[in-house]
C-alpha positions in Angstrom: -26.0 -0.7 -5.1 -25.1 -3.6 -7.4 -26.5 -6.2 -5.0 -24.4 -5.0 -2.1 -21.4 -4.2 -4.2 -21.5 -7.6 -6.0 -22.1 -9.3 -2.5 -20.3 -11.1 -2.5 3.2 -9.2 1.5 14.8 -10.2 4.7 14.5 -13.4 6.3 11.1 -13.1 7.8 9.6 -12.7 4.4 10.4 -16.3 3.5 7.1 -17.3 5.1 5.2 -14.8 3.1 6.7 -15.7 -0.3 6.3 -19.4 -0.6 3.7 -20.9 -3.0 2.6 -17.8 -4.8 0.8 -17.4 -8.1 0.6 -14.7 -10.7 -1.2 -11.5 -10.0 -0.5 -7.8 -9.7 0.2 -5.2 -7.1 -1.1 -1.9 -8.5 -0.2 1.6 -7.3 -1.9 4.4 -9.1 -0.3 7.7 -10.0 -1.1 10.5 -7.6 -1.2 13.2 -10.3 -5.0 13.3 -10.2 -4.9 14.5 -6.6 -2.7 17.5 -7.1 -5.5 20.0 -7.0 -8.4 20.8 -4.6 -8.6 21.1 -0.8 -10.3 18.5 1.3 -11.2 18.9 5.0 -11.6 15.2 5.7 -9.8 12.1 4.5 -12.9 10.3 3.1 -13.5 13.2 0.7 -9.9 13.2 -0.5 -9.9 9.4 -1.1 -13.2 9.4 -2.9 -12.4 12.3 -5.1 -9.1 10.7 -6.0 -10.7 7.4 -7.2 -13.5 9.2 -9.0 -10.7 10.9 -11.0 -8.7 7.8 -11.8 -10.6 4.5 -11.5 -14.4 5.0 -12.1 -16.1 4.2 -15.3 -19.7 5.1 -16.3 -22.1 3.3 -14.0 -19.6 2.4 -11.4 -20.5 2.7 -7.7 -18.0 3.5 -4.9 -18.1 2.8 -1.2 -15.6 4.2 1.3 -14.8 3.5 4.9 -12.1 4.5 7.4 -9.8 1.6 8.3 -7.4 3.6 10.5 -7.1 7.3 11.4 -5.2 9.8 13.5 -5.0 13.5 13.6 -2.5 13.6 10.8 -3.1 10.4 8.7 -5.7 7.9 7.7 -6.1 4.7 5.7 -9.3 4.6 3.6 -10.7 1.4 2.1 -12.4 2.1 -1.2 -14.6 -0.5 -2.9 -15.4 0.1 -6.5 -17.8 -2.1 -8.5 -19.6 -1.9 -11.8 -23.3 -1.0 -11.3 -24.4 -3.7 -13.7 -25.8 -7.1 -12.7 -23.9 -8.7 -15.6 -20.5 -7.3 -14.4 -18.4 -9.0 -11.8 -15.8 -6.3 -11.8 -15.0 -5.3 -8.3 -11.9 -4.0 -6.6 -10.8 -2.9 -3.1 -8.2 -0.1 -2.9 -6.3 1.0 0.3 -5.7 4.7 0.1 -3.2 6.4 2.4 -4.0 10.0 3.2 -2.0 12.6 5.2 -3.0 16.0 6.5 -1.0 19.0 5.4 -1.5 22.1 7.6 -2.0 24.3 4.5 -3.4 22.0 1.9 -5.7 19.9 4.0 -6.0 16.1 3.4 -3.9 14.7 0.5 -3.6 11.2 -0.9 0.0 10.0 -0.7 -0.4 6.4 -2.0 -3.0 3.8 -2.9 -2.6 0.1 -3.4 -4.6 -3.0 -4.4 -3.8 -6.6 -5.0 -5.3 -7.3 -8.5 -6.2 -10.7 -9.9 -5.5 -10.6 -13.6 -8.5 -10.2 -15.9 -7.5 -13.3 -17.8 -8.4 -15.3 -14.7 -11.4 -13.4 -13.8 -12.8 -13.9 -17.3 -12.6 -17.7 -17.0 -14.0 -19.0 -13.7 -12.5 -22.4 -14.4 -9.0 -20.9 -14.0 -9.9 -19.1 -10.8 -9.4 -21.1 -7.5 -11.9 -20.6 -4.7 -9.1 -18.8 -2.7 -8.3 -16.4 -5.5 -12.0 -15.9 -6.0 -12.3 -14.8 -2.4 -9.3 -12.5 -2.9 -11.1 -10.9 -5.9 -14.3 -10.4 -3.9 -15.0 -7.4 -1.6 -13.3 -7.5 1.8 -16.7 -8.1 3.4 -16.8 -11.6 1.7 -13.5 -12.6 3.3 -14.7 -11.4 6.7 -17.9 -13.4 6.3 -15.9 -16.5 5.4 -13.8 -16.3 8.6 -17.0 -15.8 10.7 -18.8 -18.7 9.1 -15.8 -21.0 9.7 -14.5 -19.5 12.9 -14.7 -22.7 15.0 -12.5 -24.5 12.5 -10.0 -21.6 12.3 -10.0 -21.5 16.2 -9.1 -25.2 16.2 -6.3 -24.7 13.7 -4.7 -22.1 16.0 -5.2 -24.2 19.1 -3.4 -27.3 17.6 -0.7 -25.2 15.9 0.1 -23.6 19.2 0.2 -26.9 21.1 3.4 -28.0 19.2 6.8 -27.7 20.8 8.3 -25.9 17.7 6.0 -23.3 16.0 7.3 -23.9 12.5 5.1 -23.1 9.5 2.6 -25.6 8.2 1.8 -25.5 4.5 -1.0 -27.4 2.7 1.6 -28.6 0.2 4.1 -29.9 2.8 4.9 -33.6 2.6 6.3 -35.9 5.4 5.2 -33.6 8.2 6.5 -34.7 11.6 6.4 -33.2 15.1 9.7 -32.8 16.8 10.7 -32.1 20.4 14.4 -31.9 21.6 15.5 -33.4 18.3 13.2 -36.4 18.5 10.2 -37.2 16.4 7.1 -37.6 18.5 4.3 -40.1 17.9 1.8 -37.4 18.1 1.8 -35.4 14.9 -0.1 -32.2 15.4 1.6 -30.7 12.4 -0.2 -33.2 10.2 -3.4 -32.5 12.1 -3.0 -28.8 11.3 -2.5 -29.6 7.7 -5.6 -31.8 7.6 -7.7 -28.9 9.1 -6.3 -26.5 6.6 -7.5 -28.8 3.8 -11.0 -28.2 5.1 -10.8 -24.5 4.5 -9.6 -22.2 1.7 -6.4 -21.5 3.7 -3.1 -22.8 2.6 -0.5 -21.9 5.3 -0.2 -21.2 9.0 3.0 -19.4 10.1 4.5 -16.9 12.6 6.5 -13.8 11.7 9.5 -12.5 13.7 8.3 -9.0 13.3 5.0 -9.6 15.0 5.5 -11.6 18.2 2.6 -13.6 19.5 0.7 -13.3 16.3 -0.2 -16.2 14.1 -1.0 -15.7 10.4 -3.3 -18.0 8.3 -2.7 -17.3 4.6 -5.7 -17.8 2.3 -4.7 -16.5 -1.2 -1.2 -15.7 -2.4 -0.2 -13.9 -5.6 3.2 -13.0 -7.1 3.7 -9.9 -5.0 1.2 -10.2 -2.2 -1.3 -12.2 -0.2 -4.5 -12.1 1.8 -5.4 -14.0 4.9 -6.2 -13.8 8.6 -4.2 -13.1 11.7 -4.9 -14.4 15.2 -3.7 -12.1 18.0 -2.9 -13.9 21.3 -2.0 -11.9 24.4 1.0 -9.7 23.7 0.6 -9.8 20.0 2.5 -6.9 18.3 -0.1 -5.8 15.8 1.1 -4.8 12.3 1.0 -1.2 11.3 -0.4 -0.4 7.9 1.9 1.1 5.2 1.8 1.2 1.4 5.2 -0.7 1.4 4.0 -4.0 3.0 0.8 -4.3 5.2 -1.6 -2.4 3.0 -4.7 -3.6 4.8 -5.4 -4.7 8.3 -8.7 -4.7 10.1 -10.4 -6.6 13.0 -13.1 -9.1 12.2 -14.2 -11.0 15.4 -12.7 -11.6 18.8 -8.9 -11.9 18.3 -9.2 -12.4 14.5 -8.1 -9.8 11.9 -8.0 -9.7 8.1 -4.8 -8.6 6.4 -3.4 -8.0 2.9 0.3 -7.7 2.4 2.1 -6.4 -0.7 5.8 -7.3 -1.2 
């Protein structure tokens, strides 16, 4: 299977939007799913993508990311079955159960890196390259560098004020009660970020006790990791914002947000 499928998103949105680069959020028409009855969500998602996205020789892999009695989110990886082709994409397909019609696709999203960048590796940053790879590659990257990411979270959380730290920030200081401290853990976080593909650590008011580490950002979305401390209010997946969210290891999750 193509060498393991080419082996390898208000106020609170300010943190998500800074420092983005050009790419696309794609949502496919659902017309192709208007016929046929499916008794399980996997079949509905796979048939939908076979009708809309597959080309000759493509291979498709599906897995359930989230499910309940009446809804599901299916991750669909599509890759060209050709050793000379690097084309690969991950789609997040939202499916609901109709009492009479069975399982139906209601929406599907992906964060697409433009072909113009994919065609010229010199224009593709390592972070965007990871975004363009199957989700399994981003999971593996976190696992391989988990001690460093754990340290980033530890130092980030030791600060008196949990303001965002961005790799592009200048003049970082650490402040307590309006006074600049001699210890500068903000700068230390930034230094550790520079040793990874990540570019930003931040909190989000919608998700208390959760810390996000952004890896790759595009014009209307981003991909990264989230660390869930005790009491973390985990995001819920939806086609309008958090299109993908899945556990990796211990308290670490991978996420993709579209906005």
